[in-house]
C-alpha positions as CSV (number, residue, x, y, z in Angstrom):
1,M,106.6,135.7,117.1
2,R,103.2,137.1,115.9
3,K,104.6,136.8,112.1
4,F,106.0,133.3,113.0
5,L,102.2,131.9,114.3
6,E,100.8,133.8,111.0
7,A,103.3,131.9,109.0
8,L,102.3,128.6,110.4
9,R,98.8,129.0,110.1
10,F,99.4,129.0,106.3
11,E,101.6,126.3,106.5
12,K,99.1,124.1,108.5
13,R,98.0,121.7,106.0
14,Y,101.2,120.8,105.4
15,I,101.6,120.9,109.1
16,R,99.3,118.4,109.5
17,F,99.9,116.1,106.8
18,L,103.6,115.9,107.6
19,S,102.7,115.5,111.1
20,V,100.7,111.8,110.3
21,I,103.1,110.6,108.2
22,F,105.8,111.3,111.2
23,I,103.4,109.7,113.6
24,V,102.4,106.7,111.3
25,S,106.0,105.8,111.0
26,A,107.2,106.4,114.3
27,L,104.8,103.8,114.5
28,S,106.0,101.5,112.1
29,G,109.3,102.1,113.3
30,Y,108.4,100.8,116.4
31,W,106.7,97.7,115.8
32,N,109.1,96.8,113.1
33,G,112.2,97.7,114.8
34,N,114.8,94.6,114.9
35,D,114.2,93.6,111.4
36,L,114.9,97.6,110.1
37,L,118.0,98.0,112.7
38,S,120.0,96.0,109.9
39,V,118.5,97.7,107.3
40,F,119.8,101.1,108.5
41,K,122.9,99.6,109.1
42,K,123.2,98.3,106.1
43,A,122.3,102.3,104.6
44,G,124.8,103.6,106.0
45,I,121.8,105.9,108.4
46,F,124.0,105.4,111.5
47,D,127.2,106.9,110.1
48,Q,126.8,110.6,111.0
49,L,125.4,109.6,114.3
50,K,128.5,107.8,115.3
51,E,130.5,110.8,114.0
52,V,128.3,113.0,116.0
53,V,129.0,111.0,119.2
54,S,132.7,110.6,118.5
55,S,133.3,114.3,118.0
56,I,131.0,114.6,121.7
57,Q,133.0,111.7,123.5
58,R,136.4,113.7,122.2
59,D,135.0,117.3,123.4
60,P,132.8,116.8,125.7
61,S,132.6,120.6,126.5
62,F,129.0,122.7,126.8
63,F,130.0,124.6,124.0
64,N,131.2,121.1,121.3
65,V,128.0,119.1,122.4
66,F,125.3,122.0,121.3
67,L,127.4,123.3,118.0
68,E,127.6,119.6,117.1
69,L,123.8,119.0,118.0
70,F,122.6,122.2,116.6
71,L,124.5,122.3,113.4
72,N,123.5,118.3,112.7
73,N,119.7,119.4,113.0
74,W,119.9,122.9,111.6
75,T,121.3,121.5,108.9
76,A,119.1,118.8,108.4
77,A,116.2,121.1,108.4
78,M,117.9,123.6,105.7
79,V,118.5,121.0,103.7
80,T,114.9,119.6,104.0
81,I,113.7,123.0,102.6
82,V,116.0,123.6,99.5
83,F,115.4,119.8,98.4
84,G,111.8,120.3,98.6
85,V,112.0,123.5,96.3
86,F,113.4,120.7,93.7
87,L,111.9,117.4,94.9
88,V,108.5,118.1,96.2
89,F,108.5,114.3,97.9
90,W,111.9,114.7,99.3
91,P,110.5,116.1,102.6
92,S,107.7,113.8,102.8
93,A,110.3,111.1,102.7
94,M,112.5,112.4,104.8
95,I,109.9,113.0,107.6
96,L,109.0,109.4,107.0
97,M,112.6,108.4,107.4
98,N,112.7,110.4,111.0
99,G,109.7,108.9,112.2
100,M,110.7,104.9,111.1
101,L,114.2,105.7,113.1
102,L,113.0,107.2,116.0
103,G,110.6,104.6,116.8
104,M,113.3,101.5,115.3
105,V,115.3,103.6,118.3
106,L,113.0,103.6,120.8
107,K,111.6,99.9,120.4
108,V,115.9,98.5,120.0
109,A,116.3,100.9,123.6
110,A,113.7,99.8,125.4
111,T,114.7,95.9,124.7
112,E,118.0,96.3,125.9
113,S,117.0,98.5,129.0
114,G,114.0,96.6,129.9
115,V,112.6,100.2,130.8
116,H,108.8,100.6,128.9
117,P,109.1,102.5,126.0
118,L,106.9,104.8,126.8
119,L,108.8,105.9,129.9
120,L,112.2,105.7,128.2
121,F,110.4,108.2,125.3
122,V,109.3,111.1,128.2
123,K,112.7,110.6,129.9
124,T,115.2,111.1,126.8
125,I,113.4,112.2,123.8
126,L,110.4,114.2,125.0
127,P,112.1,117.2,126.6
128,H,113.9,117.8,123.4
129,G,112.0,116.2,121.1
130,I,108.6,118.2,121.8
131,I,110.9,121.4,120.4
132,E,113.2,119.4,117.7
133,I,110.4,117.2,116.0
134,P,108.0,120.1,115.1
135,A,111.0,122.2,114.2
136,I,111.8,119.4,111.3
137,I,108.2,119.1,110.9
138,I,107.7,123.2,109.7
139,A,110.8,123.1,107.4
140,A,109.3,119.9,105.5
141,A,106.0,121.8,105.4
142,L,108.0,124.6,103.9
143,G,110.2,122.7,101.7
144,T,106.6,120.7,100.4
145,H,105.0,123.7,99.9
146,L,107.4,125.6,98.2
147,G,108.1,122.5,96.1
148,V,104.3,122.3,95.3
149,F,104.1,125.9,94.4
150,W,106.6,126.0,92.0
151,I,104.8,123.3,90.2
152,K,101.4,125.1,90.6
153,W,103.2,128.0,89.3
154,L,104.0,125.7,85.7
155,I,101.1,124.8,85.6
156,S,99.6,128.6,85.3
157,F,101.3,129.3,82.4
158,S,98.6,126.9,80.5
159,I,95.8,127.8,83.0
160,P,96.2,132.1,82.4
161,K,92.8,132.1,85.2
162,R,95.3,130.4,88.0
163,K,98.0,132.9,87.3
164,E,96.4,135.5,89.8
165,K,96.1,133.3,92.1
166,V,99.3,131.9,92.2
167,Q,100.7,135.2,92.3
168,A,98.9,136.3,95.5
169,E,100.1,132.8,96.8
170,W,103.5,133.9,96.4
171,A,103.5,137.0,98.2
172,T,102.4,135.4,100.9
173,L,105.0,132.5,101.0
174,K,107.6,134.9,100.1
175,G,106.5,136.8,102.9
176,N,106.7,134.3,105.3
177,L,109.7,133.1,104.9
178,I,112.1,134.9,106.9
179,P,109.8,134.3,109.7
180,L,109.7,130.6,109.5
181,L,113.1,130.6,108.8
182,I,113.9,132.7,111.9
183,G,111.4,130.4,113.8
184,I,113.1,127.2,113.1
185,S,116.3,127.6,113.4
186,C,115.3,129.5,117.3
187,L,113.5,126.0,117.5
188,V,117.0,124.0,117.2
189,V,118.9,126.1,119.3
190,L,116.1,125.5,122.0
191,A,115.9,121.8,121.6
192,G,119.9,121.9,120.9
193,L,120.5,123.8,124.2
194,I,118.1,121.2,126.0
195,E,119.6,118.3,124.6
196,T,122.8,119.2,125.4
197,G,121.7,119.6,129.1
198,L,120.7,116.1,129.1
199,I,123.8,114.9,127.4
200,L,126.3,116.4,129.5
201,L,123.9,114.9,133.0
202,N,124.4,112.0,132.1
203,V,128.0,112.2,131.3
204,T,129.2,113.5,134.6
């Protein structure tokens, strides 16, 4: 836990930056919910969600629901990290899209149910989202940092004075990889357990 918290402090600039992107995009998604709904449908964004929902409906057992949710979120987190290494702006784009998707879903659900969006958020999203959203943001921060680092590393070849600083940064970043990956995985597991419980309570 101590190493995980130390690693988070090392990534705090990226975490703050991506948190702002998520909040702004979520608000934008909410205010433009109706317009975004048709855009996301045409882009096939909901196809993967439909597959998860179909699997849960076929087998609403605790293990299957948890496995579907965990694998979906964990895979998204790991893909965000890996793609960040090669495409430094990918994690930011993923956070932007997820924020807009959350805001849009909240707007549509509130409109259709007649429930106040704040109440809907607290009841349906906050219990697991308070853990799941930070996990995705941390993964995006790590992916972004790795991508930025490789750019710094390449630049350091033409600026020898920066080499020592870049090497020191890599030493810290490399030491933080395992604690961050374990921490992200644990958060995704915990969020999956909570979301599974909520889904099964509604089903039953």
